C-alpha positions, 0 to 999 in steps of 0.5 A, a space after each residue: 473446507 477450501 484450502 489455499 492449495 485449491 486457490 491456484 487460479 485457472 490458466 483462463 483467469 490468468 490469461 491477462 492482457 492476452 485474454 479475449 473478453 466474452 461476448 455480452 449480448 450483441 456487443 462485439 468482442 473487445 480484445 486486450 493487448 497481446 504482448 507479441 501483437 500490435 495493440 489495437 490502437 496502432 495502424 497495423 491492427 486497424 488499417 481499415 478503420 477511420 483514423 479517430 477509431 484507430 487512435 482511440 477506439 470507442 467502448 463496445 460494452 456498457 459501463 461495468 457495475 459494482 457487484 455485477 461485474 466486479 467485487 469493489 476494491 477496499 483501499 484501507 484508510 482511503 476511499 474509491 473516487 465517485 463516478 457517474 455515467 453520462 452517455 455511456 461514459 464513466 465520468 470522474 473528477 480529481 482535484 489536486 490540492 493541499 491536504 492537512 494529512 494525519 499520518 498517525 495520531 500525533 503527527 500531521 503534515 501539510 501534503 499535496 493530494 487529491 480530493 482531500 486525500 493523501 494519497 488520492 482516492 482509488 479510481 475503479 473501472 472495468 475493462 472496456 469502460 470509456 472513462 472521462 476524468 476531469 482534473 482541476 488544479 488547486 495547487 500553487 503551481 502547474 501540474 498534470 496527471 500521468 495514468 501510469 501503466 495504462 495503454 492509451 493515446 499519446 495525447 492522454 498520457 499526461 506528461 506536462 510539456 511533452 504530451 500536453 500543456 501543463 494544467 495551470 493553477 485554477 484550470 481544469 483539463 479533461 482526459 478521456 480514453 477507453 480501458 483495454 486492459 485490466 490490472 493494478 495501475 496508478 496515477 500521479 502528477 507528471 509536472 515537477 514530479 520531485 516536489 509533487 510526488 514527494 508531497 503525495 500527488 498519486 493514487 491507485 487506478 484499479 481496472 477489473 476484468 470484464 469477464 473473469 473466468 475464475 471466482 472473484 475474490 471475496 476481499 480485494 485489498 489495495 495498498 500504495 507504498 510511499 516514503 517521506 522525509 519529515 524531520 522531527 518537529 516540522 509539518 511539511 515533507 521535504 521534497 528535496 530529500 534524495 536518499 534518507 527517508 524516515 517515514 514509510 507508509 501503507 496508503 499514507 498511514 503509519 502503524 498503528 494508524 493503518 486499518 487492518 484487513 479483515 477476512 472471514 475464514 475461507 474467504 478468497 483474498 486478493 492483495 494488490 500492492 503498488 509503489 511510485 515511492 521515490 527511491 526505495 524498493 520494498 519486500 512486503 512479507 505476509 506472515 502465515 501464508 504462502 501465495 502465488 504472485 498472480 499479476 504484475 503491472 504489465 498484466 496477469 501471469 500465466 499459472 505455469 509461470 507463477 511463483 509461490 512466495 511469502 514475500 513479494 518485492 515491489 519496486 519503484 513504479 511497479 505493482 504486484 498482486 497475490 491471491 490466497 484463501 484465508 484458511 488460517 485464523 489469527 492476527 497476521 502482520 504484513 510488513 516491509 522486511 527492510 527492518 528500518 522501514 518498520 520504524 519511524 522518525 525518532 530512530 535515525 539521529 542518535 549515537 550507537 550505544 549498543 554494548 556501552 557500559 555507562 557506569 556511574 555516568 547516568 547517576 552523575 548527569 541526573 545529579 548535576 544536569 538532568 534529573 531522570 536521565 539515562 543512557 538509551 539503547 545499551 541493550 538494544 532498542 526494544 525498551 524504547 517502545 515500552 517507555 513511551 518517551 516524550 518526543 518533539 512536537 508533531 513527531 512520533 517515537 521510533 517504534 511502538 504500539 500497544 499489542 495484546 501481549 506486550 508493546 509491538 516494537 514496530 511502526 511504519 510499513 506495518 499492517 495486519 491481516 485479521 482472519 476470523 471464523 464466524 464473524 458477521 461483519 468486516 468491522 475490526 474484530 479486535 485482537 485474536 483470542 487464541 485457543 488454549 495451548 496455542 500461544 508460545 509461553 514461558 517454558 516450565 521447569 518440568 518441561 525443561 527437565 523432561 526434554 533435557 534442556 539446560 539453561 545457563 543463568 543470565 545476570 539480571 539487567 540493572 534496574 532502570 530509573 524513571 526516564 526523562 527526555 529533553 524534547 
C-alpha cells in the first residue's frame, strides 16, 4: 500500500519555474522562467530576435490536451471554462455580468461574476499554450481583467487606465499571450476593484505543467477563498465594508452547501487554495493528514525547501498547493482555523451572555411580552446549532448543519474530504461508516473504575422551554 510518506514528490517534479520542458517531437525546448535569470520576454534574453518575438513569444508546442497532458482540475461547486482551438491557439470567452448567486439554501444574493458563476469558471491550460481570451462586459460599469501572477506582456496585464483602456459596458476586449509557467494563478477585475471584487468578479487560472516528471495526481481540487459583507435580510453584498465581514466561503459557498472532495483510498490528491479575499488571511487546516506544501503562486518549491504541515496559511493575493496520498479513510473536515470564519451572518450582532444567570427573567418575559422567549448563549453557542431558530429573510443561522451523530456546529469556511475504500465512482458516498470500536463514545462505568478515573458530578442544566425568535 502506498503511504503518504512515499508521496514526497521528486526534486525534478518540483523544479517549478526553473524547469526545462522536455522536447516534444521536433518542437524546440520551451523554458520557464528561472528566478535569477531574465525572463525570456526581455531584451537581455532575446537580443537577436525580432521585437515582436521578444515581447510575446509564440508557442512552440501544440495545445495541451486533457487526459493526455494533464489531469483536469476539479473546482467544487463550479466548472472549468470551455475552450476551442483556432489555428493552434486556445480560445476562451469570459462574460462579466450580474449573477443571482446562492451561497447556501436559504440565502441568495445579487453578485457580479462571469458566465453565470460566482466565482467565474476556472480557466485551465497547459504550460506552453498560446491562449486568446475574449472578455465581454455586461456589467453596468467599465471593467478590465487582470491575470494575477501570470508572466505576460505589459499590455496584456489588464489594469484599467494603466496598461489598457477600460472595457466599457457592451464592449468585448481580446487578451492574448503564451503561458511560460505552470501553477495555481487567478484572474480578477482591475477596475473599481473595491466594488467589483467584493461582489465576486474573480476566478481561478490553473496552468498545468507540460511534462510533469512525477506521477500526476488522481484528484486535483481547486478552491478560491472569499469574504463578504451580507447584512441579514439583504440581498446584495456590501462592497463598502472594510473590516467586518460575516460570510466566508470556499468557491463562493457556505457549508453545508460546499461540495465534498471525494477520493478513493490511496489516491494521490492535490489541493490548491487561492485567495484574492478583501482583508483576511486564512489558515486552512485539513484533519487527518500531514502534507508537504509543494507550490506557491510564484512556482513550485524544491523538495529540500518544502515544509510538512497540517495547516497552510493563505494570504490575500496568494495561492498555496499541497499534495498527499489519501491513505486514511473517513470524513475529514477542511476548514479555516480562525474560529469566527466557520460561522456566518447571525453570529455577530447580539450581546455576550456567557455565564449570565437569567433567574426568573425568561419567565417574566414569556408571561407578559413574548411567549416562548429564552435568553440565549448563557452556556455557550453550541445550542444555537441544534435549535434551528427562525432567522430573518434571506439569512442563515450562525452555525449548524445535520451530521451523522449530532448537529455540526460549524458553517462558513468548511468543507469535507471523503476518503473511501472500494468506491467505483466519485459521487458523494454519504457519511462514513466507521468500523466497530473506532468511534469515541460515552465511557462505561466499568472502564472508569478499571482505569482509576474519578469524575465529579456536574449539576444538570435547567430544562429549556420551547424557543421563539422574533425575526
